[in-house]
N, C-alpha and C positions, 0 to 999 in steps of 0.2 A: 495602343493594341492589339497582341502581337500577334495577330493572324496578321497586322504588317510589319511592326517589329520584332516580331521572332521574343522569344524566351529570354531575357534579362535574369539576372544572379536573384535571388531575392533577396539579399544582404547589400547589392548595390541603392533597390528599386530602395528599402529604407530609408539608406545614408539620405537618400534625395530627399523624404521626404519631413525625415528627419529635421533636416536643418530648411526645410519649409515653415513647421512648425516653429521654428527656432527664431525665423526671420522676419517674420508675418504681424505686425505692430494690434494689439486688440483691438484696436476701431476697426480691422480692415475687415470689416465681414460675409464682402462678399470672397473673398481669397482663402481667410477660412471656414468657410461652407465650402469652395475648391478643394479646399487638405482633406476638409473629414470626405468628401466622393473618391478623390484619390485614395483613403481607407477606405470607400466603399471596394474601387474595385482594383487595387492591389491586392485586396482579400478573395476577390474573384476568381480573378483571374491564376493567384495561390492554392485555390481548394480549401478556403477557412474560412468554410461558411459561417458562423455563430462570430469571428467576428466581424465582416461584409451586414448580420444583423446591429450588429452594434451598434454602424456604426451606422447605415441606413438613414434610421430615423433620426438622430440628432441632425445629421445635415441633410434629409428632405424641410426637418423644422426650422435653423434658418434659412434656407434661400425661401421658404415662405418669408419669410418676417425681411429679409432682402430684399423681395419680390422683381429681380430683374428675370426675366423668359429668358433667358437659356442657362443661365444655373437654375431654372427651378425644372424647365423642362428635363436637365441632367440627370438630377437628385429627382424628379420619378423616374425619371431609363433605370435611376439606385435600384430604389422602392420596389420596380416592379419585377427587377431579373432577384431580388433577396424575397418575391414572394412568389418567383417557380420553387425557389428555393424551398420555401415551406411547402409547398406544394398547394397555395390557395393560389389557383388558376382565376380564378372567380377577383379576385380581389385586386386580381395583377391588369384584368381587362379595364375593371374599377381607374385605376391607378392611369392608364395610356392615353382611355377616355381623358382626363382630367389636363393628362398633359397634352393632346390634340387641343385641346380649348384652349390651353397658353398659348399656343405656337396661335395660331388661328386667331387672337384675342389684342397678338401681338404688330410694330408693326415689319412689313418685311422686311427681312437683309442675308447676306451669305449665309448665318451661321444658324439662322434660323429656317432657312431651305434646308440646309444638313442635319439637324435637326426635328424635322416635317417629316423626312426622307426616312430617318430613327424613326422615327414613332408609330408611321406608319410599320415597317417590318417587324416591329416589338407587339405592334400588334395582328396583326395579319398569326404570328405567333403564337399568343397570347390566348386566338378565341380558338388556333388550334386544338392550341390544350383542351382548354373549357368543352372541348366539341363542336366548338360552332363554327363551321366548315362553310357555308352558306356565306354567311355574315362575311367570314376571312375572305372566303371570293372577291368579294364589295370592295374593299377594303387592297386588297394585292393589285384587282382590276383601276384601285385610281391612283397607284400606286407606279401602276406600271407609263399610265397616264403621266404624271409629274416626269420622271423620267428621260421620258420621248422628249419635254418638251426641252429635260435640261441637258436634253442630250445624251446623256451617261447610256447607251443603248446595252452593254452586257445590262445592265442592273434592271433595265424595263423587261430584257425576256426574261430575266429569273422568275419575277415578281410571284407569278401566276405558275409556278410549277408543282408546288406541294397545295394549292388546293385544287389544283385538277387534276393532279395524281391520286388524292386522296379521294374526291367524289367520282372517278371514273374514267376525266374527258380524258384518253390515252393519248389520243389523236396529236387533241391537242400542247399535251408535254409534251410528245417530241419531235412536234418542230418548233415548240419556243426552246427548248432545249438544245436543240443544233441551232436556230437562232441565237441565243447566247455563248454558243464557244464560238461560234462564227467571230461575234463581234468580241468579245471578251481577246482574243488570238488579237482581231483589229488592233487593240489601246495596248495591247503589249505586255499579256498578261498578267497584271495586276490579283495583288494579293487580299483573295477573298473567304478569310474562312470565315464568314456568316454565311455564306453563298452553301457553304459542301451538302447540308443534307439535301437542299432541294435537289442541286442538280446531281444528283447520286440518286431519283425517283430515276432519272430518266434508265440508268444501269438498272436498279430493277424492274422496271419498264421490261427489259432486252429480260433478263432474267425470268425472270415471270413468263414472259412466252419462248420461251425456252431458247433462249441467243447467246449462245454461252459467250462466244468468242465475241460477242461483242458488248456483253452485260459488263465482263473484264477487263474491257480498254475503257468502260465510262468508269469503270471502279477506281481504273488507275491513273484514270483523267482528272477526275472527282477529288482525290489524293494529291496530284501537284498544284488543287487550287489554293491554299494559302499555304505561306515563307512556312512551313513547319505543319502540320496536321495532325500532328501526335498531340501538338501544342493547346489545341484549337478545340472551343466547347462542341462544338460537330463534331466531334469525333464518332461520339455516339450514337447519334441520329445516322450518322456512314453506315458504321458495324450492325444495326440493327437491321436496316435494310438489306443488304451484303448479307446478314443470319436471316431475317426471316424470305430469300430466293433461296437463301439454302435450305428452307423449313417447306416450298414450298414446293421443289421438286426432290423434297424423302429424300436429304441425305442432314440432318436433324445433324452428326458427329461431325460433318464442316461448319453446322453453324453452331456446335457449343463452342469449335478452338477459336473460332470469330470471336465472340461474345463469353469468353474465359473470363473476366475479367469483372467483378464483384462494386468495383466503384472507382469512375470517371472523375477527374479533380474539373469542379464547374460545367458541369457539362448540363445541354439543351435539351436532347430528347432523352434523360439517364431512366425517367421512366418508364419506353413506350419498347427504353433499351431491357431492361431486368426483366420487363412481363415476359420478350418477346425471348431475353435467356431464363428466364424459367420454362417454357414453354419446349426446348432445344433441350432440355435435363431433363424433361420429362419422357419423351418423345425416343430419345436414345435412352431414356433408360438409367440414367448415372440412378447413384448409392444416396446423391447430398444432391434430389429431384425440389425435395421439399425445404432443405434450405434458399432453396433460390426461390420456391414459391414465397416462404415467406418473407425473405426479402423483400420483394417485387411489390408484396401485400407495404410490406415498413417501408416505401417509397411511393403508394401507389398515388396521395396527395387527389388531389378535383379533377386527373389527368383521364379525361374517359378515349380518348385510343388504349389507353393505356390497362383503363377497366378492361375491356372487349378484349384485349389479349391476355387481360391475366385472367378471366373465367374463363377464356376458352380451355386456360394451360391449367389451372385447378379440375376441369369438366371432363381432359384428358384424362389428369391421375386418379383421378374417385373414379373414375366407369361413370360420372355421374350427366342425365339428359339435362335436368334441369337448371344446371350451369351454362353447359352450352346453348340452350335454347335461351339465358339473360345472356352468350355473349352476343348470339345472331340479331336477338331484339340491340343491344347496344349500336350495333353498326348499323341497324336499321336503320335508327334513329339521327344515328352521326349519318343517313345515306355516305357510307364509305363498304362498295360493291365488293370489291375487291376481299376487304376483311371478313366480310355478310357469307359471302361465299365460300368460305375459309372453313367456316364455323357450321353453314350448312350441309357442305358436302361431308362433317365426319356427323353428322345426325342421321344421316343416309335420309330417304322415303322424298317426299315431295321435295322436301328439302335440300337434299342433292341434288334432287331434278334441275331445280333452279339455282342450282349453286353453278352446274351445266352450262344450262343458259348463258348465266353471266360468265364464264370463262370465252365460250364462245364469244361475245360482245366486245370482252376484253382484247379477244385475245393470246388467252394467255392457257398452254398448257394444261389440260388435269391434274388436280397433284400428284404427285405418286404415293 
């Protein structure tokens, strides 16, 4: 995992994999399945989604035939990540449900404890992508209890950051973020790429509240968590939040500068990233805003948060009140108060009054 090992040259990794295929006996199906999974994750890391799709199905098929629980859990993990890449968020949720069933049915082991922890992480993120924030919150609470029982305190305090942030429980988010940072430092600051976006929510809250110095400091801290943020699949999520703070504060030019990259390799948050990027381009009056909107539409998939953001961006671009109301409806269905208030603020009238009350409750400054 690059968040721990750092970025290795592709040629070096390919050579190791070639030797593995060469050495494994034909009858050793478990090792052959693991090599196929290596193909999947190498494709993921080096931003080659078509190769990932090519190997994810055969790896899962062979893992099902072998039946070893840890192997099958890993293969379902790979298939889930491939579903994310293809915009199939609902399928990702179902694959992760199956993964949890496999883990729960098998005799407990250290390896499966690790798989269970990761599967809960994937379920939380998959449900968030599919727009099921409340169910994601239930799994986050379960994951937090598991981490406390294992003594992994920094992970326990990270688990609920995303769900509490999205559902507007910002006081809890800040409290848990402070505990995470304390426990992470106490543990020696391990490289944790997968937690970057969750931790960046702390920086975002301070930014929405007008606490610029705290926001900057937390964004800088977040970027120190992985060994190399530029190689992290969570980079898009951190930049998305940083850019969205700039939009809330009336600085679309800053958001455009942050979100200028069209494509980020194997990114977990690429869909809402592209939607936020499109909104920034529209608000900054860029001549290529339509291109940004089209790219975000192509990448949308079934990602509900991205859908709400993109509807708002399109409404702003066209001056279309109907699109703005659709955006508001999406965020209200998601029970995502901050984003709902952002859309309501643009609509004006009673929706703007409701937005004012939401911003006051959240402690956020009114958008510029």
